[in-house]
N, C-alpha and C positions, 0 to 999 in steps of 0.2 A: 501658631495653634497647627497641631498635627492633624490633619488630615488625608491620612493617605490610605491605599486597598481602595477598596468599593466608594469613598467619600471624596476622593482624588480629584482635581481638576478646578478649573478658574470660570465654568461655564455650567449653574444648574440646569438649564436645559439639557446640557449634552450628558451630563451626568442623570437625568429623568429617564432620560432616551436609552442611555448604558444599562439601567438598571431594568425598563419595559422590554429590552431586547433579549436580558437575561431572564427575563419572567415567563418570556414567550417560548422557552425552552423544556420548563419546569413547572408553570400551571396547566392543570389539566381543561380548564375552560377560561375562556374569556379573559385573558391578563390583561387588557385594557380596560376592566371593568371599573367605575370609581363610582364613591357613595359621593353624589352631588347634592350640597346643601344650597337652600336658598330659603328667604324669610317672607310670609306675608305683607299685608299694611300695616298688620297690629304688632309686628315684630315676630310671631310666633315662627320658628322654624320648619321647613319641610325638608326630607334627605329619601332619596330614592338611587336606584343603580341606573347608569346609563353608560354606553361604550365611548370613551375618548378615544379618535380618528386620525389625529394628528397630532403630535409634538412639535411645532414649529420653532424659530430663532430664538422668539422671544413671547410664546403665547401656547394655551392650550387649545384645542379645537374638539366640539363634540355637534351632534346634529338632534332637533327634534321642531314638533310642531309649534310653533310660536303662540298658538295659543291655549297651549296645554298649561295647565296649572304653573308649571316650572318655567315657560315662555313667559308667562304673565309677569309671574315674580321677579323674573332675571329683569326683564323692562321695565320694572317700578323701578326697583332698587338700583339697578345697574352695577351691582355686584353678585357674587357667588365665591364658594370654596367646593372643594373638594378632595377626596380621600383615595389614592390609590393603595391594598393592601395584598401582599402575595402570602399566603401562608407556605409556601414552596420555599421563598427565601429569607423568611420571619423577616421583611424589610415592609416600610409604607413609608409613602411620600403624602405630606397633607400641602395643599395648595391655597389660599386666600388671593382673591383681585378682582379688578374691576373687568366689566365686559362689552364686547361690541357686537353687532351681528355680522356676520359671514352668510352674506346673500346675492354674492355674483357668481363669477365664474367658476369659483373653485366650489361653491356648494352645488351649483349643475353638475361638474362634473362627479362629485362625491355622490349626488343623486342618481346621475347614468350608471355609475359601476355598480349599485346594488340590485340583485333580484330583479325580476318583473314583478312578481308579487309582491316583495315588498314598496316597492316603488308603485303599484296599485293601492296597497294598505295605507300608505301614506295620505292617498285622495281619499279615501274611504274613513279613515277611523277618523273622529270629534273628539279627537285626544284629551281625557280628561273629564269629558262631559257624560252626563247619564245616558244609558244605555238601556233598555229594555231586555236585549234577550242576546246572545252568540248568534243566533239564526238572524237577526236584525242585521247583526254586525256582518256577517258571510253574506246576506241578500246583498247590502251595500257594496261590497266586495266585487261580487259578479256584477250587479250594474253598471259600476265604476270600470270593470275590464271592458263590459260593451263599449261604453262610450269614449273612455280616454286610446283603446288599442294598445298595442303592443311597443309603443316606444313615448308613453306619457310624460309630458314635460314637468319640472320640477312645480310643484306647488307654491302658490304665493305665499303662502301660510307655513309652511316648511323649508327651513335652512337651519345655518351653524350659528354657533356663539362659540367668540374667540373668548378665553379668559386672560387677561395680564395680569402677571400676578405683581403681587406687593410685597406677599412673603410664600416662601417656598421651603418646608422641613423633609429630609430625608434623617430616616428613623431606622435602626437595625439592630435586630435583638440582641441582649447581652448575657453573660450567666449569671445566674442570682439575681435579675432583673436589674442590672446595672447597666442600660441601653447606652447605645451609640445618637445621640440626635444633634444635628447640625442644622441651624436655622438661617437662611439666607431671608436677610429685608431688608427692604427701602421705604423712605418715607411718600415718594413718588414713582411714577416710570421714569421718571427723567433723573431719577438719582441713581447712583451706585449702589452697588449692593453690600451690604454689611453682614458677615457671617459670625455667627457666633455657635459658640458649644452651648448645650443645653441640659441641664440636667434631667435624667430619666423621669 
């Protein structure tokens, strides 16, 4: 199977990192933005944009409030999917997999790296819950700033999720809609990857 050029390589995570690095030079805003999909208890899908913060050797990591809708849905199903799409490169990556929490030192380090206002905002926002007004949110943020100070610890309800894929698909735009698609799949995390070219 010919996987030369942008598809070349034996490690899908390395290919994903290479594509993201290229996108960082061409996308005007948030090249690491992903459309994250989850399902509720009835199987009804939910999707929203979040920022991918790390591509590890075998996983993808993002951060959120565990009490948010996405946090609760991921906790219930143990699964998630996302798409990285770059208009400037005319490429996308689709990922489906199982999840685990990242709420240890790695989450602490990322939380500490954020701006102070973002750290305080994580404490102030009851993400996804009803909110009476923006003024109420700002008042809560001001209250948190007074009580938490200038070096707040990471909230226990805020941290990361790691997605360990069982499927990664790389797509690149082709002339006349004859796109290139290569899917890496495996039955479980312990299995080897199987790579197949897919019809566009």
